[in-house]
C-alpha positions in Angstrom: -10.9 -16.7 -6.2 -14.0 -16.9 -8.4 -17.3 -17.1 -6.6 -20.1 -19.0 -8.3 -23.6 -19.4 -6.9 -26.0 -22.1 -8.1 -29.4 -23.2 -6.9 -30.2 -27.0 -6.9 -33.2 -28.9 -5.9 -33.3 -31.4 -3.0 -34.5 -34.8 -4.3 -35.9 -37.8 -2.4 -34.6 -41.2 -3.2 -35.3 -44.7 -1.8 -37.1 -44.7 1.5 -35.2 -42.2 3.6 -32.4 -40.4 1.6 -32.3 -36.8 0.4 -29.8 -36.0 -2.3 -28.4 -32.9 -4.0 -26.3 -33.2 -7.2 -22.8 -31.6 -7.2 -21.7 -29.2 -10.0 -20.0 -31.0 -12.8 -17.3 -28.4 -13.2 -16.3 -28.6 -9.5 -16.0 -32.4 -9.9 -13.8 -32.0 -13.0 -11.6 -29.3 -11.5 -10.8 -31.4 -8.5 -10.2 -34.6 -10.6 -12.9 -36.6 -8.7 -14.7 -39.6 -10.1 -17.6 -41.9 -9.2 -17.0 -43.8 -6.0 -14.7 -41.2 -4.4 -15.5 -40.2 -0.8 -16.5 -36.7 0.1 -16.2 -35.6 3.7 -19.0 -33.4 5.0 -18.7 -31.1 8.1 -21.7 -29.4 9.6 -20.9 -25.8 10.7 -23.6 -24.3 12.9 -27.3 -24.8 12.0 -27.2 -23.7 8.4 -23.8 -24.4 6.8 -22.5 -27.7 5.4 -18.9 -27.8 4.1 -17.7 -30.4 1.6 -14.1 -31.6 1.4 -12.7 -33.8 -1.4 -10.4 -36.6 -0.4 -7.1 -34.9 -1.2 -7.9 -32.1 1.3 -8.9 -34.4 4.1 -5.5 -35.2 5.5 -4.4 -31.6 5.2 -7.3 -30.3 7.3 -6.8 -33.0 9.9 -3.1 -32.2 10.2 -4.0 -28.6 11.2 -5.7 -29.9 14.3 -2.6 -30.8 16.3 1.1 -30.1 16.3 4.1 -31.3 18.4 7.2 -29.3 19.4 10.1 -31.3 20.6 12.7 -29.3 22.4 16.1 -30.3 23.8 17.5 -29.5 27.2 19.7 -26.7 25.9 17.0 -24.9 23.8 16.8 -21.2 24.5 13.6 -19.6 25.7 13.5 -17.3 22.6 13.6 -20.3 20.3 10.7 -22.0 22.1 8.6 -18.9 22.0 9.2 -18.4 18.2 8.1 -22.0 17.6 4.9 -21.5 19.6 4.0 -18.3 17.8 4.7 -19.9 14.4 2.4 -22.8 15.1 -0.3 -20.5 16.5 -0.1 -18.5 13.2 -0.5 -21.6 11.2 -3.9 -22.3 12.8 -3.2 -25.4 14.9 -5.9 -25.9 17.6 -3.6 -28.1 19.9 0.1 -27.6 20.4 2.0 -30.2 22.4 5.4 -29.1 23.8 7.5 -32.2 24.7 11.2 -32.8 25.6 13.3 -34.7 23.1 14.8 -36.6 26.0 14.5 -36.4 29.7 12.1 -33.8 30.9 11.2 -30.1 30.6 13.1 -27.8 32.9 11.3 -25.4 35.2 12.6 -22.5 33.1 11.3 -24.1 29.8 7.9 -24.7 31.4 7.7 -21.1 32.7 8.7 -19.9 29.2 5.8 -21.7 27.6 3.3 -20.6 30.2 4.3 -17.0 30.0 4.2 -17.0 26.2 0.7 -18.4 26.2 -0.5 -15.9 28.8 1.1 -12.8 27.2 1.1 -13.5 23.5 -1.4 -16.2 22.3 -4.9 -14.8 22.5 -7.6 -17.4 23.1 -5.1 -20.0 24.2 -5.0 -22.0 27.5 -2.8 -24.6 29.0 -4.8 -27.8 29.6 -1.9 -30.0 30.7 1.3 -29.2 32.4 4.0 -31.5 33.7 7.7 -32.2 33.3 6.9 -34.7 30.5 5.1 -32.0 28.4 2.7 -29.1 28.1 -0.4 -29.0 26.0 -1.7 -25.7 24.7 -5.3 -25.5 23.5 -6.5 -22.7 21.2 -10.1 -22.2 22.4 -11.1 -19.0 20.6 -14.0 -19.3 18.2 -12.9 -17.9 14.8 -15.9 -15.6 14.5 -16.3 -14.5 18.2 -13.8 -11.7 17.6 -13.7 -10.4 14.0 -10.6 -9.2 12.4 -12.0 -5.7 12.2 -13.0 -5.9 15.8 -9.6 -7.0 16.9 -7.9 -4.5 14.7 -9.9 -1.6 16.1 -9.0 -2.6 19.7 -5.4 -2.9 18.6 -5.4 0.6 17.2 -7.1 2.0 20.3 -4.4 0.4 22.6 -1.5 1.7 20.4 -2.9 5.2 20.4 -3.5 5.2 24.1 0.1 4.0 24.6 1.4 6.9 22.6 -0.6 9.5 24.5 0.1 7.9 27.9 3.8 7.7 27.2 4.1 11.5 26.8 1.8 12.1 29.8 4.2 9.9 31.9 7.1 12.1 30.8 5.2 15.2 31.6 4.3 14.0 35.1 7.6 12.1 35.6 5.3 9.2 36.4 7.3 6.0 36.3 4.2 3.8 37.2 2.4 5.0 34.1 5.5 4.5 32.0 5.7 0.9 33.1 2.0 0.4 32.3 2.6 1.7 28.8 5.4 -0.9 28.4 3.2 -3.6 29.7 0.4 -2.7 27.3 2.8 -3.3 24.4 2.3 -7.1 25.0 -1.5 -6.6 24.7 -1.0 -4.9 21.3 1.2 -7.8 20.2 -1.4 -10.3 21.3 -4.1 -8.7 19.1 -1.6 -8.6 16.3 -0.7 -12.3 16.6 -4.5 -13.2 16.7 -5.2 -11.2 13.5 -2.3 -12.8 11.7 -3.6 -16.2 12.7 -7.0 -15.4 11.4 -5.7 -14.0 8.1 -3.7 -17.2 7.5 -6.8 -19.3 8.1 -8.8 -17.1 5.8 -6.3 -17.4 2.9 -6.5 -21.2 3.1 -10.3 -21.4 3.5 -12.6 -19.8 1.0 -15.6 -20.0 3.4 -13.7 -18.3 6.2 -12.5 -15.7 3.8 -16.1 -14.6 3.1 -17.1 -14.9 6.7 -14.3 -12.5 7.7 -15.5 -10.0 5.1 -12.5 -10.1 2.6 -13.1 -9.9 -1.1 -10.0 -11.9 -2.0 -6.8 -13.3 -0.5 -4.8 -10.2 -1.6 -6.7 -8.1 1.0 -5.4 -10.4 3.7 -1.9 -9.5 2.7 -2.8 -5.8 3.0 -4.2 -6.3 6.5 -1.0 -8.2 7.4 1.1 -5.2 6.5 -1.2 -2.8 8.3 -1.0 -4.9 11.5 2.8 -4.6 11.4 2.6 -0.8 11.2 0.2 -0.7 14.2 2.5 -3.0 16.2 5.4 -0.7 15.4 3.4 2.3 16.6 3.0 0.6 20.0 6.8 -0.2 20.0 7.7 3.5 19.6 5.4 4.5 22.5 7.1 1.9 24.6 10.5 3.4 23.6 9.4 6.8 25.0 8.2 5.2 28.2 11.5 3.4 28.6 13.3 6.7 28.1 11.6 8.0 31.2 12.5 4.9 33.2 16.1 5.2 32.1 16.7 9.0 32.7 14.0 9.5 35.4 13.6 13.2 34.5 10.8 15.2 32.9 11.3 17.2 29.7 10.9 21.0 29.8 7.3 22.1 29.6 7.4 24.2 26.5 9.3 21.5 24.6 7.0 18.7 25.8 3.9 20.7 24.6 5.4 20.8 21.1 6.0 17.1 21.3 2.4 16.5 22.4 1.1 18.6 19.5 3.2 16.6 17.1 2.0 13.4 18.6 -1.7 14.4 18.3 -1.1 15.3 14.6 0.4 11.8 14.0 -2.4 10.0 15.8 -5.0 11.9 13.9 -3.2 10.9 10.6 -3.2 7.3 11.8 -6.9 7.5 12.5 -7.6 8.8 9.0 -5.5 6.1 7.4 -7.3 3.4 9.3 -10.7 4.9 8.6 -9.8 4.8 4.9 -9.0 1.1 5.3 -12.3 0.3 6.9 -14.3 2.4 4.4 -12.2 1.2 1.4 -11.9 4.9 0.6 -9.2 5.5 -2.0 -9.7 9.3 -1.9 -9.4 9.4 1.9 -6.1 7.5 1.7 -4.8 10.0 -0.9 -5.6 12.9 1.4 -4.0 11.2 4.4 -0.7 10.7 2.5 -0.7 14.4 1.6 -1.5 15.4 5.2 1.4 13.4 6.6 3.8 15.7 4.7 3.0 18.4 7.2 4.9 16.5 9.9 8.0 18.6 9.0 6.2 21.7 10.4 5.8 20.1 13.8 9.4 18.9 13.8 10.6 22.4 13.1 8.7 23.8 16.1 10.3 21.2 18.4 13.8 22.1 17.1 13.1 25.8 17.7 11.9 25.1 21.2 15.0 23.0 21.8 17.5 25.7 20.9 17.7 26.8 24.5 18.9 23.4 25.7 22.5 23.2 26.9 22.6 19.7 28.4 23.7 17.0 25.9 21.6 14.4 27.6 18.4 16.6 27.3 19.2 17.3 23.6 19.6 13.6 22.9 16.3 12.7 24.7 14.3 15.3 22.8 15.8 14.1 19.5 15.0 10.5 20.2 11.4 11.3 21.3 10.9 13.4 18.2 12.1 10.5 16.1 9.8 8.0 17.8 6.8 10.3 17.3 7.6 11.0 13.7 7.6 7.3 12.9 3.9 7.2 13.7 3.3 9.6 10.8 5.3 7.4 8.5 3.2 4.4 9.5 0.0 6.3 8.8 1.3 7.1 5.3 2.3 3.5 4.8 -1.1 2.3 5.8 -2.7 4.8 3.4 -0.6 3.5 0.6 -1.7 0.0 1.4 -5.3 1.2 1.1 -4.5 2.6 -2.3 -3.1 -0.7 -3.5 -6.1 -2.6 -2.1 -8.7 -0.3 -3.7 -7.1 0.9 -7.0 -9.3 -1.4 -9.1 -12.5 0.1 -7.6 -11.1 3.6 -8.1 -10.4 2.9 -11.8 -13.9 1.5 -12.3 -15.5 4.7 -10.9 -13.6 6.9 -13.3 -14.0 4.7 -16.3 
């Protein structure tokens, strides 16, 4: 996307009209001609957006969508359709039966999905003949960076709390960690929705602070890594609910040390993302190689274990924690790819 800025004078014509000429190259690029209609949309007090005719129908289509479901449709299929349309930026989603009416299970599925997964959405109409979901969130009320930082904070808290739950044999805290995973996913879905809108709208791309659409793809990959961080914390919490036993104190301490190292690496990778710092990303990748030292300490502390169940649990927890380090490295590599051109210019 090439950005061009021009200054043009406002002129007065007739008795009450003000006019501003349009750039000739813009008219030619879009294949417009004299007499074509231009749609104007006022955004706030200082922004006026112009849309050529061929984009008008596409922008209007994005306002509303309809999902028709049959009586045998599974809950998982309904949820996937809802999420897909949410990602695409529709402001209104109507869920209707293909024939007959929506079953109580189908209605509850939609309501639970909206509540747990679709940030900024509310149900404004609910009956056996259909449900209407309205996406009310203002695109700029919660920035991508703001949502992303809250998502990271939640995922990190989940990881620390999961190990604390194991240490205290606290099943209530473990269940809270599992519940928080839904909140992490909600932020992830919201960010993906915003990124898709930004890619399709140059004005929104600038408003969200992205230099180009390629950076949106980078953020999309980063979001997936943070989601997976939360998933692995939930796995540790589920382990406690399954076995209902703590882990030996000396082994758990080694696991907590390993977890703190991984979360620190994740912090550094995300900081490099926000600062667009190529060198910081390089250092983070090098740092994550030290995860092997922490794994070795866990293995040494586990040598005294005799029970196969305990050995299995420690190995699984170690794997879940190690994956966080891998996600930190992946994020740092994404930062390298997003900022390689800037790094080359500095050294040129």
